[in-house]
C-alpha positions, 0 to 999 in steps of 0.5 A: 769253871775257871772261865766262868769265875774269870769273867766276873773277876775281870769285870769287877777289876774294870768297874773298880778302875773306872770308879777310882778315876778322879775328875779334876774340875776346871771352871768353864771360863774361856780362855782361862778354864776350858777344854783345850783346843788347837786354837786355845790352850786354856791356862787354868786347865794346863795348870790343873793338868800339871798337878793332876799328872803328879797326883794320878800319873795322868790317869785322872780326867779333867772336865770343865764345869760352871763356876758354882759346880766346880766350887762345890766339887772342891768343897765336897772333895770330888775334885782334889784341887781347883784353880780359881780366884780368891774365895773365902769359902775355898780358903777355909776348905783347902789344906793349902793355897798356892798363888799361880799368877795374877790376872788383870781385871777392869771395872768398866762403866758402860757409857750408854743410855739407861733407864732413869735412876738405874745402876747395875753391876755384874761380876762373877759369883763366888769371886770375893775379890770382884765383889769387893771391887763392886762394893765401890760402885753404888749399884745393884749387883748381879752375880753371874755363873760365867762371862757369857751371861755378862755378854748377854746382859750387856747386849740387852742393855741391862748393865751399867758397870761390869768387872771383866778380865782385861783380855775379854775387854780388849777382845770386845773393845770395838763392839760391846765396849766401844763406848765404855770407860775403864774406871779402875784396873785390878790385879787379882790372884789366881790360886791353886786350892789343894785339898787335904786328900791331895796333901801327901803330894804337896812337895811334888806338886810344888816342884812340878809347878816350879818347873812347868813351862805352859804353852799358853804362857806366851799367849797370856803373858800379860797375866803374869806379874 
């Protein structure tokens, strides 16, 4: 009898532990948010790991999601924290925001033939700061979920202007951006949004961030003020 009772009890404990495993969302934006590899240590993922270790003592799971899904997970409370560009919706939902670093972004004009009268510009959906930059250009906006979509649209010659991270612009300077012109440069804050459910850990989170030494810091040194 004891054996028959013990097995269901152990199963219940295992299921409960699995159910309580928190998923920490990161925005799927290599090389900033992604699943780290030996070749690439994604800086936003590393910041997320620092905070997740404080909240869950390393028992949480970090997963990369498309931009809108990651934002939705934070807004709904599924993910207790999120690292992202400034976003009014997230600021309203967050218990507190902590600026981590500033990323450099370029407003770029594509110097190539386009249909007469066409002016298009693309930027990241939900990135309010990028949207404000785009407003200075008299062009039809295309909001995209990630920079891969911008690459596709550029290759198909569908864009006249883009807002792109400096790293990605310089990486493609010899190909897709070969004849492009940088119109302006902008330093945009990358923010840690902390939900109310994670607020009891706030002081420990701040202490961990102040002591963090990230492996990607040297690789992305130009991101920092």
